[in-house]
Steps between C-alpha positions, in 0.01 A plus 500: 500500500411166345801343324484267205577151627430326169857370469483347846156355431622343176814366671300338780235363263770350276646336811164316519356677805128462460154438643469322832869514595634582847775761477754620757632843404790660684583869503150596391538869584190698411336204329545570128621148425265359763210640299636344179540165676148518644362564152695205359394250769142628506250464782572126534869572568685654792786746531693531825707816468782581742686824564700636791336843484166550672460826307545319166255230610242767589535636146463147362190446714348821364579389144333161551192665649484758218504222239266265687767234543426266789725198440814673636647464847764757600766415760779698665836320500861560405584206275871543581423425863226329693264300279293364787192684372495252212467211744125564484521339157587140434834456326450402138162671486572770238508455124718806446767704679549836334605862533602796290817696562552359846788251478740770386455676836561196720846439645474124431226446240583134428471412869164676524364319194623166638321568829176614336500215250399268785150643468482422126367169367755267345373579152441867581643811341763743626466810283674833563516811284822686575700783351863442404676826428841336483435426131451865405835599345402821318564825683694816433608603849643303791245398761699396810198458728328283239814290452532457876135394531541246219815362666 
């Protein structure tokens, strides 16, 4: 099933991600956002997409192949742990650090962003699309599991 990623595409485009940029994406999963990023940066740009799941990366690889996208490199790494795989890239060599719905699953998201920001140029972008359900007050029945997850 192909989902509509127009909101994400608009969000990333409005953040000024565009042709020729080098992007580091974390938590790429099956490559939906990776595809959007590759389209935004075009063939002159590069997307390095990282996920901890080899299965998800295989799906992302299939997606890139299906859409004829060649400017994407997929890497296996847990961004909450060992980032040595990124040592293949010079620090300060990416224009953008991004991800969608990934920080909310990390035990220490600020620490991870601080670590990864070393690979972003001084004038680069750090752009994340996250979901914040703590601001959803309207409901009729108690939802203890939801409340516990939010806490």
